[in-house]
C-alpha positions as CSV (number, residue, x, y, z in Angstrom):
1,X,98.8,102.5,86.8
2,X,101.4,100.3,88.8
3,X,100.9,98.3,91.9
4,X,103.3,96.0,93.9
5,X,102.6,94.2,97.3
6,X,104.6,92.0,99.7
7,X,104.1,90.0,102.7
8,X,106.5,88.3,105.2
9,X,105.5,86.3,108.3
10,X,107.6,88.0,110.6
11,X,110.1,87.0,113.1
12,X,107.4,86.0,115.6
13,X,104.4,84.1,114.4
14,X,104.7,80.6,112.9
15,X,102.3,81.4,110.4
16,X,101.3,84.1,108.2
17,X,97.7,85.2,108.6
18,X,97.8,88.2,106.0
19,X,96.7,88.2,102.7
20,X,97.0,90.6,99.7
21,X,95.6,91.2,96.5
22,X,95.4,93.7,93.6
23,X,93.8,94.0,89.9
24,X,93.5,96.5,87.5
25,X,89.8,96.4,86.7
26,X,89.6,98.4,83.4
27,X,90.9,102.1,84.6
28,X,90.6,101.2,88.3
29,X,93.4,100.2,90.6
30,X,91.9,97.6,93.1
31,X,94.2,96.8,96.2
32,X,93.0,94.6,99.2
33,X,95.2,94.0,102.7
34,X,93.4,91.2,105.2
35,X,94.8,90.5,108.4
36,X,93.3,87.2,109.9
37,X,92.5,88.1,113.8
38,X,95.7,86.3,116.0
39,X,94.7,83.7,118.4
40,X,91.4,83.0,116.9
41,X,90.6,79.8,114.4
42,X,91.9,79.8,111.0
43,X,92.8,83.4,110.6
44,X,95.0,82.6,107.7
45,X,92.1,81.3,106.0
46,X,89.7,83.8,106.5
47,X,92.0,86.5,105.2
48,X,92.7,84.7,102.2
49,X,88.8,84.4,101.2
50,X,88.1,88.0,102.0
51,X,90.9,88.7,99.7
52,X,89.9,86.4,97.2
53,X,86.1,87.2,97.2
54,X,86.7,91.2,96.7
55,X,89.5,90.4,94.1
56,X,86.5,88.0,92.2
57,X,83.3,90.5,92.7
58,X,85.5,93.8,92.0
59,X,86.4,91.9,88.6
60,X,82.8,90.8,87.7
61,X,80.9,93.9,88.8
62,X,83.0,97.0,89.4
63,X,83.0,97.9,85.6
64,X,79.0,98.1,86.0
65,X,79.6,100.9,88.6
66,X,79.6,104.0,86.5
67,X,79.2,107.0,89.3
68,X,81.5,107.5,91.9
69,X,78.4,108.2,94.4
70,X,77.4,104.9,94.0
71,X,80.7,103.5,95.3
72,X,80.0,103.5,98.8
73,X,76.8,101.4,98.9
74,X,78.8,99.0,96.1
75,X,81.6,98.5,98.4
76,X,79.4,97.8,101.6
77,X,77.8,95.1,99.2
78,X,81.4,93.5,98.2
79,X,82.3,93.2,102.3
80,X,78.8,91.7,103.0
81,X,79.5,89.4,100.3
82,X,83.1,88.1,101.8
83,X,81.6,88.2,104.8
84,X,78.8,85.6,104.0
85,X,81.4,83.5,102.2
86,X,83.5,83.3,105.5
87,X,80.1,82.3,107.7
88,X,79.8,79.9,105.0
89,X,83.3,78.3,105.0
90,X,82.4,78.1,108.8
91,X,79.6,76.0,108.5
92,X,80.9,73.7,105.8
93,X,84.2,73.2,108.1
94,X,83.1,73.4,112.0
95,X,86.7,73.6,113.1
96,X,87.0,76.7,111.5
97,X,84.0,78.3,113.6
98,X,84.8,81.7,114.7
99,X,87.7,82.7,112.1
100,X,87.4,86.3,111.5
101,X,89.7,89.0,109.6
102,X,90.2,92.4,109.0
103,X,90.0,93.9,105.6
104,X,90.8,97.0,103.7
105,X,90.1,98.0,100.1
106,X,91.4,100.8,98.0
107,X,90.1,101.6,94.3
108,X,92.3,104.3,92.4
109,X,91.1,105.8,89.2
110,X,92.9,108.9,88.1
111,X,93.0,111.5,91.2
112,X,90.0,109.5,92.5
113,X,90.6,107.6,95.6
114,X,87.8,105.2,97.4
115,X,88.9,103.2,100.7
116,X,86.6,100.6,102.3
117,X,87.7,99.3,105.8
118,X,87.0,97.2,109.0
119,X,89.9,96.4,111.2
120,X,93.2,97.8,112.1
121,X,94.9,97.2,108.6
122,X,95.4,100.8,107.5
123,X,95.4,103.0,104.3
124,X,98.2,105.6,103.9
125,X,98.9,108.2,101.5
126,X,102.4,110.0,100.7
127,X,101.6,113.3,99.3
128,X,104.7,115.2,98.6
129,X,106.9,114.7,101.9
130,X,103.4,114.4,103.8
131,X,102.3,110.9,105.0
132,X,98.6,110.8,105.6
133,X,96.9,108.1,107.6
134,X,93.6,107.6,105.6
135,X,91.8,105.1,107.8
136,X,90.9,104.7,111.8
137,X,91.7,101.4,113.6
138,X,88.3,99.6,115.1
139,X,90.1,98.5,118.2
140,X,90.1,100.0,121.6
141,X,93.4,101.8,121.0
142,X,91.8,103.7,118.1
143,X,88.9,104.6,120.3
144,X,91.2,106.4,122.7
145,X,93.2,108.0,119.8
146,X,89.8,109.5,118.4
147,X,89.1,110.6,122.0
148,X,92.3,112.5,122.3
149,X,93.5,110.5,125.5
150,X,96.6,108.7,123.6
151,X,98.9,109.3,120.9
152,X,99.4,107.2,117.8
153,X,103.1,106.4,119.4
154,X,101.5,105.5,122.6
155,X,98.9,103.0,120.7
156,X,101.6,101.1,119.2
157,X,102.1,99.7,122.3
158,X,98.6,99.9,124.1
159,X,97.1,96.6,125.1
160,X,93.9,98.0,123.3
161,X,95.5,97.5,119.9
162,X,94.5,93.8,120.2
163,X,90.8,94.4,121.2
164,X,88.9,94.7,117.6
165,X,85.3,95.5,117.6
166,X,84.6,95.3,113.9
167,X,85.9,92.4,111.7
168,X,84.6,90.0,108.9
169,X,83.3,86.7,110.2
170,X,80.5,88.5,112.6
171,X,76.9,86.9,111.6
172,X,75.8,90.3,111.2
173,X,75.4,93.0,108.5
174,X,78.6,94.8,108.0
175,X,78.9,98.8,107.8
176,X,82.9,99.3,106.8
177,X,83.8,102.7,107.1
178,X,83.8,104.3,103.6
179,X,86.6,107.3,102.7
180,X,86.8,109.3,99.4
181,X,89.8,111.3,98.3
182,X,90.8,113.3,95.6
183,X,94.5,112.9,95.3
184,X,97.4,114.2,93.2
185,X,99.4,112.1,90.2
186,X,102.6,111.0,91.6
187,X,100.6,110.2,95.1
188,X,101.5,106.8,96.7
189,X,98.8,105.1,98.4
190,X,99.9,102.1,100.7
191,X,97.6,99.5,102.6
192,X,99.3,97.7,105.3
193,X,98.8,95.4,107.9
194,X,99.6,96.3,111.7
195,X,102.8,94.1,111.6
196,X,104.2,97.0,109.5
197,X,103.4,100.4,110.7
198,X,103.4,99.5,114.2
199,X,107.4,98.7,114.0
200,X,108.6,102.0,112.6
201,X,108.0,105.8,113.0
202,X,106.3,108.1,110.2
203,X,110.0,109.3,109.3
204,X,111.1,105.7,108.7
205,X,108.0,104.9,106.7
206,X,108.7,108.0,104.5
207,X,112.5,107.3,104.4
208,X,111.5,104.2,102.7
209,X,109.5,105.6,100.4
210,X,111.9,108.2,98.9
211,X,112.5,106.3,95.4
212,X,109.0,106.7,94.6
213,X,109.4,104.8,91.0
214,X,110.6,101.8,92.7
215,X,107.4,100.1,94.2
216,X,108.6,96.8,94.7
217,X,112.2,98.3,96.1
218,X,109.9,100.5,98.5
219,X,107.6,97.3,99.6
220,X,111.3,95.5,100.6
221,X,112.6,98.5,102.3
222,X,109.4,98.6,104.3
223,X,109.4,95.1,105.4
224,X,113.0,95.0,106.2
225,X,112.3,98.4,108.5
226,X,109.5,96.7,110.1
227,X,112.0,93.5,110.8
228,X,114.6,95.8,112.1
229,X,111.9,97.2,114.3
230,X,111.5,94.0,115.6
231,X,107.8,93.5,114.3
232,X,105.9,91.1,116.5
233,X,103.1,90.2,114.0
234,X,103.1,89.4,110.3
235,X,103.9,92.2,107.8
236,X,102.2,93.1,104.5
237,X,102.2,96.0,102.4
238,X,100.5,97.0,98.9
239,X,101.0,100.2,97.0
240,X,99.5,101.9,94.2
241,X,101.0,104.7,92.3
242,X,98.3,107.5,91.1
243,X,98.5,108.2,87.5
244,X,96.4,109.0,84.7
245,X,93.8,107.0,84.0
246,X,93.2,105.2,80.7
247,X,90.1,104.0,78.8
248,X,90.5,100.9,77.7
């Protein structure tokens, strides 16, 4: 299994509020991307806590999850543990009250892909020449797309992009979206923040990923394309390549 990730603060923001992480746990490739909510207190801290919590929890407990059918319930627990850590940090550091973040997790095992998701960080898959969006945005623009009222391209500039209705950092039980896919060897799975996908077309995205074996190069080209597309936010992407799982 191969994986790579990269982040850039972008041309506009003074601070990078995105975080990412990845780990190979047994025969499962785990990736996570979080985007601290802009304009809120300490979004960069919230995103880092979320990713660190997820990777730590997956390393400790994922090997005990033997059945794919148990993953949705397990991942909800992982999300809520991360959320509790954010809330506890707010209580210990009152100046951080209100900090929150998006979070998207991908687990890849052979041809099995499971994604857990809250917010507007996205999952994509490149299968053959087709780029497939794997998640739905939890913002007002995403609702309008789902209702057929605006297109994906229109959503990139819609004011509802910035109005999230699901995040980590809320004092409530979280129910992330859970997606299960069967994929093919050679497929590329991307997790990325909105600073990446909002600054390019699907065709530009696919063009950056033509050399499928060079994950670092793909990350570099995607970030360069987002910068060229005048991204107005932090830019983060992780990529995993689906390959046969090897029992360790």
